[in-house]
C-alpha positions as CSV (number, residue, x, y, z in Angstrom):
1,M,-70.4,18.0,63.5
2,K,-68.8,14.7,62.7
3,D,-70.0,14.9,59.2
4,L,-68.4,18.3,58.8
5,K,-65.1,16.9,60.1
6,R,-65.4,14.0,57.7
7,E,-65.9,16.3,54.8
8,I,-63.0,18.5,55.8
9,T,-60.7,15.5,56.1
10,L,-61.8,14.2,52.7
11,M,-61.2,17.6,51.1
12,A,-57.8,17.8,52.6
13,G,-56.9,14.4,51.2
14,I,-58.1,15.4,47.8
15,I,-56.0,18.6,48.0
16,I,-52.9,16.6,49.1
17,M,-53.3,14.0,46.3
18,A,-53.7,16.8,43.8
19,A,-50.6,18.5,45.0
20,I,-48.6,15.2,44.8
21,A,-49.9,14.7,41.2
22,V,-49.0,18.3,40.2
23,T,-45.5,17.9,41.7
24,A,-44.9,14.6,40.0
25,L,-46.1,16.1,36.7
26,G,-43.7,19.0,37.1
27,I,-40.8,16.7,37.9
28,N,-41.6,14.6,34.8
29,K,-41.7,17.8,32.7
30,I,-38.4,18.9,34.0
31,S,-36.9,15.5,33.5
32,N,-38.3,15.3,29.9
33,S,-37.0,18.8,29.3
34,L,-33.6,17.9,30.5
35,N,-33.6,14.8,28.4
36,V,-34.6,16.7,25.3
37,S,-32.0,19.3,26.1
38,N,-29.3,16.6,26.5
39,A,-30.4,14.9,23.3
40,A,-30.3,18.2,21.5
41,E,-26.9,19.0,22.8
42,T,-25.6,15.5,21.8
43,E,-27.1,16.0,18.3
44,K,-25.6,19.4,18.2
45,K,-22.2,18.0,19.0
46,E,-22.5,15.2,16.4
47,E,-23.5,17.7,13.8
48,K,-20.2,19.5,14.3
49,L,-18.2,16.4,13.3
50,E,-15.9,17.6,10.5
51,F,-12.3,17.2,9.4
52,L,-9.7,19.6,10.9
53,Q,-6.6,18.0,9.3
54,T,-6.7,16.5,5.8
55,T,-4.5,15.7,2.8
56,G,-5.6,15.1,-0.8
57,S,-2.4,13.1,-1.6
58,L,0.1,10.9,0.1
59,K,3.1,8.9,-1.1
60,A,3.3,5.2,-0.6
61,G,5.4,4.6,2.5
62,D,4.5,8.0,4.1
63,K,2.1,8.7,7.0
64,F,-0.4,11.5,7.7
65,Q,-2.4,12.4,10.8
66,F,-6.0,13.1,10.1
67,G,-7.9,15.2,12.7
68,V,-11.6,15.8,13.4
69,T,-13.7,18.1,15.7
70,G,-15.5,16.8,18.8
71,D,-14.7,13.8,21.0
72,T,-11.9,12.0,19.1
73,E,-12.1,9.1,21.6
74,G,-15.5,8.2,20.2
75,I,-14.4,8.2,16.5
76,T,-14.0,5.0,14.5
77,W,-11.6,5.3,11.5
78,S,-11.6,3.2,8.3
79,V,-10.6,3.2,4.7
80,S,-12.4,2.1,1.5
81,D,-9.6,-0.3,0.4
82,K,-6.8,-1.5,2.6
83,K,-4.8,-2.5,-0.5
84,Y,-3.9,1.1,-1.0
85,A,-3.7,2.5,2.5
86,V,-4.5,1.6,6.1
87,I,-5.5,3.9,9.0
88,S,-5.1,3.5,12.8
89,Q,-7.8,4.2,15.3
90,K,-5.9,7.4,16.1
91,G,-6.5,8.6,12.6
92,I,-3.0,8.0,11.2
93,L,-3.1,7.1,7.5
94,Y,-0.3,5.0,6.0
95,G,0.1,4.8,2.2
96,K,0.8,1.3,0.8
97,R,0.5,1.5,-3.0
98,A,-0.6,3.8,-5.8
99,G,-4.3,4.3,-6.1
100,K,-7.3,6.2,-4.7
101,V,-8.7,5.6,-1.2
102,T,-11.5,7.1,0.9
103,V,-11.0,7.8,4.5
104,Y,-14.0,7.5,6.8
105,A,-14.5,9.0,10.3
106,K,-17.6,7.7,12.2
107,S,-19.2,8.9,15.4
108,A,-22.3,7.5,17.0
109,S,-24.6,8.6,14.2
110,N,-22.4,10.7,11.8
111,V,-20.0,9.6,9.1
112,I,-17.7,11.9,7.2
113,S,-15.3,11.0,4.4
114,Y,-12.3,12.4,2.5
115,S,-10.7,11.2,-0.7
116,V,-7.0,10.7,-0.9
117,D,-4.8,9.9,-3.9
118,V,-2.0,7.6,-2.9
119,E,1.0,8.2,-5.1
120,G,3.8,5.7,-5.9
121,K,7.0,6.5,-4.1
122,K,8.8,6.3,-7.4
123,K,7.9,5.4,-11.0
124,I,9.6,2.6,-12.9
125,A,9.5,2.1,-16.7
126,I,9.9,-1.6,-17.7
127,D,10.6,-2.8,-21.2
128,A,10.2,-6.5,-22.0
129,G,12.8,-6.8,-24.8
130,H,11.9,-7.9,-28.3
131,Q,8.4,-8.7,-29.7
132,L,6.6,-11.3,-31.7
133,H,7.9,-10.1,-35.1
134,S,11.3,-8.5,-35.6
135,D,11.7,-5.3,-37.7
136,S,14.9,-5.2,-39.8
137,S,14.3,-1.6,-41.0
138,T,16.8,0.7,-39.3
139,E,16.9,3.7,-37.0
140,P,19.7,5.9,-35.6
141,V,21.6,4.3,-32.8
142,G,21.5,7.5,-30.8
143,P,20.4,11.2,-31.1
144,G,22.0,12.8,-34.2
145,S,23.9,9.6,-35.1
146,S,24.5,8.6,-38.7
147,T,25.0,5.0,-37.5
148,K,21.8,2.9,-37.8
149,K,20.7,-0.5,-36.5
150,A,17.7,-2.7,-36.9
151,K,14.7,-1.4,-35.0
152,V,14.0,-4.7,-33.2
153,T,15.8,-8.0,-33.6
154,G,14.3,-11.4,-33.1
155,G,15.9,-12.4,-29.8
156,A,17.0,-15.8,-28.6
157,S,15.1,-19.0,-27.9
158,G,15.5,-21.6,-25.2
159,V,17.8,-24.4,-26.3
160,A,15.9,-26.9,-24.1
161,T,12.4,-25.4,-23.9
162,G,12.1,-23.7,-27.2
163,V,10.4,-20.7,-25.5
164,P,11.2,-17.5,-27.4
165,E,13.0,-14.7,-25.5
166,Y,10.2,-12.2,-26.1
167,Q,7.8,-14.4,-24.1
168,L,10.3,-15.0,-21.2
169,N,11.0,-11.3,-21.1
170,L,7.3,-10.4,-20.9
171,D,6.5,-13.1,-18.3
172,V,9.2,-11.7,-15.9
173,A,8.4,-8.1,-16.7
174,K,4.8,-8.7,-15.6
175,K,5.9,-10.4,-12.4
176,L,8.3,-7.5,-11.8
177,R,5.4,-5.0,-12.3
178,K,3.3,-6.8,-9.7
179,E,6.2,-7.0,-7.2
180,L,7.0,-3.3,-7.6
181,I,3.3,-2.2,-7.3
182,D,3.0,-4.3,-4.1
183,R,6.1,-2.4,-2.8
184,G,4.5,1.0,-3.4
185,Y,5.9,1.9,-6.8
186,E,4.1,3.1,-9.9
187,V,5.0,1.2,-13.0
188,Y,4.9,2.1,-16.7
189,M,5.0,-0.9,-19.0
190,I,6.4,-0.3,-22.5
191,R,4.5,-3.3,-23.8
192,T,2.0,-5.8,-22.2
193,K,1.6,-8.2,-25.1
194,N,3.9,-9.8,-27.7
195,N,2.1,-8.7,-30.9
196,V,3.3,-5.1,-31.0
197,S,5.6,-3.0,-33.2
198,I,7.8,-0.8,-31.1
199,S,11.3,0.0,-32.1
200,N,14.1,0.3,-29.5
201,K,14.3,4.0,-30.0
202,K,10.6,4.4,-29.5
203,R,10.7,2.3,-26.3
204,A,13.3,4.7,-24.8
205,L,11.2,7.7,-25.9
206,K,8.1,6.2,-24.3
207,A,10.0,5.6,-21.1
208,N,11.3,9.3,-21.2
209,K,7.7,10.6,-21.7
210,S,6.2,8.4,-19.0
211,G,7.7,10.5,-16.2
212,S,9.5,7.5,-14.8
213,D,12.5,7.8,-12.5
214,I,14.4,4.8,-14.0
215,Y,14.3,2.5,-17.0
216,I,14.7,-1.2,-16.7
217,R,15.2,-3.2,-19.9
218,I,14.6,-6.9,-19.5
219,H,16.4,-9.4,-21.8
220,A,17.9,-12.9,-21.7
221,D,21.4,-13.9,-23.1
222,S,22.6,-16.4,-25.6
223,S,26.0,-17.8,-26.6
224,A,27.6,-20.2,-29.1
225,S,29.0,-21.9,-26.0
226,S,26.4,-24.0,-24.2
227,S,28.5,-23.7,-21.0
228,A,28.1,-19.9,-20.8
229,K,26.0,-19.0,-17.7
230,G,25.0,-16.3,-15.4
231,A,23.5,-12.8,-15.5
232,S,24.8,-9.4,-16.3
233,A,23.8,-5.7,-16.5
234,L,24.6,-3.5,-19.5
235,Y,25.1,0.2,-19.0
236,P,26.4,3.2,-20.9
237,S,30.0,4.4,-20.3
238,T,31.0,7.9,-19.2
239,S,32.4,8.4,-22.8
240,N,29.1,7.6,-24.4
241,K,28.5,10.5,-26.7
242,Y,24.7,10.3,-26.5
243,L,24.4,10.5,-22.7
244,S,25.8,12.8,-20.1
245,K,28.5,11.5,-17.7
246,K,26.1,12.1,-14.8
247,L,23.5,9.8,-16.4
248,S,26.1,7.2,-17.1
249,K,27.2,7.1,-13.5
250,K,23.6,6.8,-12.3
251,S,23.0,4.0,-14.8
252,L,26.1,2.2,-13.5
253,K,24.8,2.6,-9.9
254,L,21.4,1.2,-10.9
255,S,23.0,-1.7,-12.8
256,K,25.2,-2.7,-9.8
257,A,22.3,-2.5,-7.4
258,V,19.9,-4.6,-9.6
259,I,22.4,-7.2,-10.8
260,G,23.8,-7.7,-7.3
261,S,20.3,-8.2,-5.7
262,Y,19.1,-10.3,-8.6
263,C,21.9,-12.8,-8.4
264,D,21.6,-12.9,-4.6
265,A,17.9,-13.8,-5.0
266,T,18.3,-16.4,-7.8
267,G,21.7,-17.9,-7.0
268,L,22.8,-17.3,-10.6
269,N,26.4,-16.4,-11.4
270,N,27.0,-12.7,-11.3
271,R,28.8,-11.7,-14.5
272,G,28.9,-8.1,-13.4
273,C,28.2,-4.8,-15.2
274,I,29.3,-4.6,-18.8
275,V,29.8,-1.4,-20.8
276,R,27.7,-1.1,-24.0
277,D,27.5,2.1,-26.0
278,D,25.9,0.6,-29.1
279,L,22.5,-0.1,-27.6
280,T,19.8,2.0,-29.3
281,G,17.3,1.6,-26.5
282,T,19.9,2.8,-24.0
283,N,21.3,5.7,-26.0
284,W,18.0,7.4,-26.4
285,S,17.2,7.2,-22.7
286,K,17.1,10.5,-20.7
287,I,16.7,8.7,-17.3
288,P,19.0,6.2,-15.6
289,V,18.9,2.9,-17.5
290,T,20.1,-0.7,-17.3
291,L,19.6,-3.7,-19.5
292,I,19.5,-6.9,-17.5
293,E,20.6,-10.1,-19.2
294,M,18.7,-12.5,-16.9
295,G,20.5,-15.7,-17.8
296,F,21.6,-17.8,-20.8
297,M,18.8,-19.4,-22.9
298,S,21.6,-21.2,-24.7
299,N,22.4,-23.0,-21.4
300,S,20.0,-25.9,-21.0
301,A,20.0,-25.8,-17.2
302,E,19.4,-22.0,-17.0
303,D,16.9,-22.1,-19.8
304,K,14.8,-24.7,-17.9
305,K,15.2,-22.9,-14.6
306,M,14.1,-19.5,-16.1
307,Q,10.8,-21.1,-17.3
308,K,9.7,-22.2,-13.8
309,K,7.1,-19.8,-12.4
310,S,8.6,-20.1,-8.9
311,F,12.0,-19.2,-10.2
312,Q,10.5,-16.3,-12.2
313,N,9.1,-15.0,-8.9
314,K,12.6,-15.0,-7.4
315,M,13.9,-13.2,-10.5
316,A,11.3,-10.4,-10.2
317,A,11.8,-10.1,-6.4
318,G,15.6,-9.9,-6.9
319,M,15.2,-7.1,-9.4
320,A,12.8,-5.3,-7.1
321,D,15.3,-5.6,-4.2
322,G,17.9,-4.0,-6.4
323,I,15.5,-1.1,-7.2
324,D,14.8,-0.7,-3.5
325,K,18.6,-0.5,-2.9
326,Y,19.2,2.0,-5.7
327,F,16.6,4.5,-4.3
328,G,17.6,3.7,-0.7
329,D,21.2,4.8,-1.5
330,E,20.1,8.1,-3.1
């Protein structure tokens, strides 16, 4: 009898242990099933990551709000090159300068991207006056004119430094280009080296065709008097027969803005805006134009000053300030 009871007790224990094992196994299966389900749902959510709000282009200085599906709190935003644009962790893209940039949105395991073309806020044509070799053959001073002038004159030379004007003009033009690009403008350079053959008429035509909003002609002055000093801006009058009165007024506005800011930045004497209707490179222009006489190369002090790299940086920054002012007052 005792043996029977012992066997019954043993069997009962085995049955209880088996039940516990089966229960545990079931719980594990349920738990694993839930984990798989949760993982699948997470993966499903991540697979849905895509852009809801995008733009293919953005002007420098402007902003755009990008948007994505899913949990935006878990998104990390970045761009391929912060030189052209930056983006906040809320997905707000800010254009800095002209160029292409890729926007990235990243979740835990997914990354999506979108390409954006950052456009310059305005386009500036810059002509570094003169060139290595002058060209005495002639061309019409304006559209339909029977009056002709030399295509390109030789320019001045520094009385103290001996540096030719064409070199000074190009040095400053390149610095102005960099300054403007850093400020979000697009720049079109008429020339980037000295050994070229581009007439004044052709320079204006190139500026017209470039799609630029304004045309900056960079020169340096010279005089028989070594005491002459300061900077000036040359512009076409309202009676100029080659340009409209509207274009003349815009050119005067541009000239005032640039020469004022230039002299403020450099400390050079402001000789003001001077009417010139005999300039071929101005008369063929179809966009607002100014010719900046940066200073006198015939003045020893100004000649030396204009050859200093640090001063050239001020010259470029001053012109850029004037361009900012011109567009800011539109």
